[in-house]
N, C-alpha and C positions, 0 to 999 in steps of 0.2 A: 504494500500500500504506500502511497506517496506521503512524504512529509517535508516540511520546510521550516526554516527558522531564520529571521533577519534581525540584525542590530541596526537601529535607526542611526542616522548621522548624529543626531543630538546625543545619543548614548555614547558614541565613540568620542564625541567632543569632550565629554566629561572624563574620559579615560585616557586621553593622550596628552603628553607633556607639552608645556608652553615654554619656549626659549626666549629670554629677554636679552639676548646678545650680551653686551658688556655693562650696560647702565640703563637708568631710566630714560624714557624717551621724552624730549621736551615738546613744546607746543608745535603742532603740525604746520608745515608750510602749505601754500596753496597747492591743491591737488594736481594742477596742470603745469606747475613750474618746471622749466627745463632742468635736466640733471646738472648739479653744480660742478661735477667733474666726471670725465669719461671713466667707465669701469676699467679696471686694470687689464692690460694685455689684450685689448680689443674685445673684452667681454669675458665673463666667467665661464669656465668649462664645467662639465658635469661633475658633481661631487661624489659620484659612485662609479666604480669600474665594473660595469655590467651592461648587458644588452638591454636597452629600454624597449619595453613592449613584450619581451619574451621572458626575461629573468626579472628585471626590475620594472616597477611602474610607480606612478605618483598617485598615492591614496588620497592626499589632501593638499589643496592649494591654500594660499592666504585668503582670509575672509575679508571681503570688501563691503559687507553690509554693516553700517554703523549701528544698527538696531540689534534686537535680540535674535534675529535670524542669521542666515549666512548665505553668501554668494561668492563664488570664486571669480577670477578676473574675467571670465567669459560670460558671467551671469548664470553659470551653471551651479550645481549643488555639491560639487566635490570640495567641501570644506566643512567646518563646523564653527559655531559661534566663538569669535575671538581668536581663531587660529592665526598665528603669527610666523609662519614659515612654510616650507615645502617638505612634505613627507615622502621620501623615496623609500619604497618598501621592497622586500623580497616576499615570495608567496607564503612560505611557512618557516617554522623553526628548523626544519630539516635543512633548508637552503641556508639559513643563518649559520648553522653549525658547520656547513661545508666551507663557509667563509667568503663573504663578498666585501671587497675593499672599499672603504670610504677614502676619497682622495682630495687633495687640495684643489680648489677651483681656480686658483691663481697663485703666482709667486707671492711670498710674504714672510712674515715673522710670527712664530707661534707665541701668543701672549697668554693663553690658558691651555693647560693640558691636564685633565683630571681622569683618573682611573681608579678602580677598586670596588665599584658598586656592582652588585650581582645582577644577572639577567633574569628578572622575575616579572610576571604579568602584574600590572598595577591593579587589575581586578582582584588579585589575590592579596596584595600588600596594602592597598589604599594609596591615595595620591601623596606625593611628597610635598612638604611645606616650604622648604628652603629652595633657593635657586639650584644648589648642588643636587638636592634630592630630586627636583623636577627634571633637570637636564641629564642626570645619570653621569655616565662617563662621557666627557665632551672635550672638544678642542675649539679654540678661537684663534683666528689668524688676522693680523693687521697687514694690509696690502699697500699702505701709503695713500696720500691724498684723502684721508678720512674714511677709507673703505675697510670694513671688517666683515669676515664671514664666520659663522659658527656652525658646528656639527655636533649634534647631541644624540644620546641613547646608544652610544657605541658599546660593543661587546666587552665584557669584563676581561681585563688582561690583554686587550688588543691594541691599546693606544701606543703608537709607534713613534711619537715625537715628544719633545720636552719643551718647556717654556724657554724662550730666547732662541730657539733653533730656527734657522732659515730653511724654508721649504720651497720647492719648485712646483709649478702647476702639474697636477697628475701624480704627485708623490703621495704614497700611502700614509694616512693618518691613523687608521684603525680599521675595524670591521663593523658592519651593520650589526646591531644588537637589540637588546630588550631592556636596557638599564633605564632607571628613572621612570618618569610618567609615560609608560608605553604599554600598549596591549596588542601590538603586532610588531614584528621585526622590521625596523626601519632606521633611517637617519633623518633627523629634523634639520634642514638646512635653512639658514637665514642670512640675509644680507643687510647690513646697515651702512649708512654714510653719515658721518658726524652724529652718531647715535640715533639717526632717523631710520626706522625700518622701511625698506623698500621692497616692493614685489619685483623679483627679477624678470618676470614675464611682461611687466608694464613699465618698470622704472619709476613707479609712483608709490606713494604711501597708501596704506589700507583705506584711508579716508576717501581716496579717489573712487568715483563711481565705476562699477564694472562695465565692461564692454566699450570703453572709451579708447582714445588714441594710445598707442603703445610706444615706449622707448626701451626696448628689450635690453636687459643687462647681460644676456647670454652671448657667448661667442657664436659666430655662424655655424661652427661645427656642432656645438651643443644644441642650438636651435633646430638643426636638422634631425636630431634624435628626440625632440621634445614635442612632437605633435600632440595636441590635446586628445586624450582618450577618455571617454566617459563610461567606462565599465570594462571588465575583463575577467578572465579565468585565473583563479589561484591554484586550484588542484582538482583532480577528479580521478575516479578509479572504480573498479569492480571488486566486491568483497563477498565473503560468505557469512556476514554478520552485519548488524546495524552498528553504526558508529555515532557517538555523541558529537555535537558541534565543536566542543572544546578540543576533542581529539583531532577532528578534521582540520581545524584552524592551526593546530600545532604541527600537523603533517603526518600522513600515513604512508609508510613505505609499501609499494604495491607487492602483493604476493606473487611468487613465480607462476603459480597455477592454482586452480580450485578443484576440489573433489566433486565427482558426479553425485556423491552422497551429501553434499553441503545442504544444510537445512533451509537455507534461503540464499537468494542471489540478489545483491544490492548494487545499484549504480548510484554513486554519490558525486556531488560536485560542490565546491565552494567558489564564490565569485565576489568581486568588489564593484562598487559603483552602480548597482542596478537602480532603476527608477520606477516609480509608480506607473503602472500601465504596461511595463515591459511584459512580453509574452515569453515564458520559459517552457521548454519541453525537454523531457528526459525519456529515452527509449532504449530498451535492451533487445538485441536481435540475436537469435540462436544461429548455430552453424548452418542450418538449412534455410536461412533467411526468413524464418517465421518470427514475428514479433512476440517476444516473451512477455513484456509489459511496457506500457507507455503511459505517460502522464503529461498534461499541459495545463498551465495556469497563467492567469494575468495577475501580476503582482500588485498589491494594494498599498504599497508605500515605498519610499526611497529606502535603500539600505547601503550602509558603508561597506559591510561585508555580510554575506549570508551563506548558509549551507542548505542544500536540497538533496533529496534522495528519492528513489523509486525502487520497489522491491517486489519479489514474488517468492512464495514458498515452493519448496521442492515438489515436483510431481511424484506420484506414487512409484513410478518406475525409475525415478532418479533423473538427473539431467542428462540429456544426450551429450556425448563427448564431442569435443571440437572447440572451435574458436568462437567466443561470444564478443559482441560489440556493444558498447554503450555510446549513445550519440546524444550530445547536448547542443541545444540551440537557444539563443536569446534574441528576440526580435523587438524592434522599437519603432514606433511611428514618429517620423520626422518630416515635417513640411509635406504632409499628404502622401508620404511614401513610406514603405516598410523597409527598415535597414537591419541587417543581421549584425548585432553588436558582438556576440560571442558565438563561436562554433567550434566544437571539439569532439574528438572521438577517442575512446579508450578500448583496448582489447585485452582479453585474457583467455588462456587455454583451460578448458575443463576436461579432467582426465578420470 
């Protein structure tokens, strides 16, 4: 039977850390003021050494809504109330443990390098109260001309630089982790100029209205990898048991095969950035191309990340041996046309 569980963006907003760079932020300048100085090196590079869209993705952008709601720089919903940075994530804790490097976005000098905090879900520990508790293990780099970048929630024991050290663009600072106020493995990246937080996608402060003119702070090479994506797959697979959402989010290593005597066949998936009205379908197909089970639903709310599954109990004669396929599809209505946002297939041998 089908099942699903979603965490609203507001819930994730309560659970994810806030990085306040190096100091308090003074009175805001006019939203459309030109940049007071060009970003270093012709623009900031990516703060992560991984393939965007396949390994890494942006879970949350900076919040541009001055009120209690949230809007990202495109006026989309990939943020949460008061979020002051860019969250570059990996799919699961399995990927985190494999090690994904956080790297310097430009040349500069390390002014803060903190390590030693454990990688724990904030849902289990509660939110930190001090800046250090919120940021977890983190690094700050001064680039000159008033520019500073910060990198928070690094993996315990991974910080590879020290205060006062000069670093080059692309140099490893640490690894994506779960330290501080974090409930999914990511690095929270923030850019400030003269203590003013700027959105690297627009070059403006969060007070600027979304959807306006942009003065990107990214380098051309980084921009080419940062196309806006409003939803994607975290993980999926076929199992012989039901799995709880927490286990799915942490990561499940796929089994090599399943037994024909397995009591149940389950196809599960976890996704990020789904929206109200998205149409999600899960289907399992047997080796003889017969549909074992299928389920489709229209989602009733936005979700920062959500898990879904479909299952069927073993038939009396057992499962026919052979290769089974799980097919996932998410479709969204956009400007009077239907667009496939996520499409994935997983296979497993039943013996």
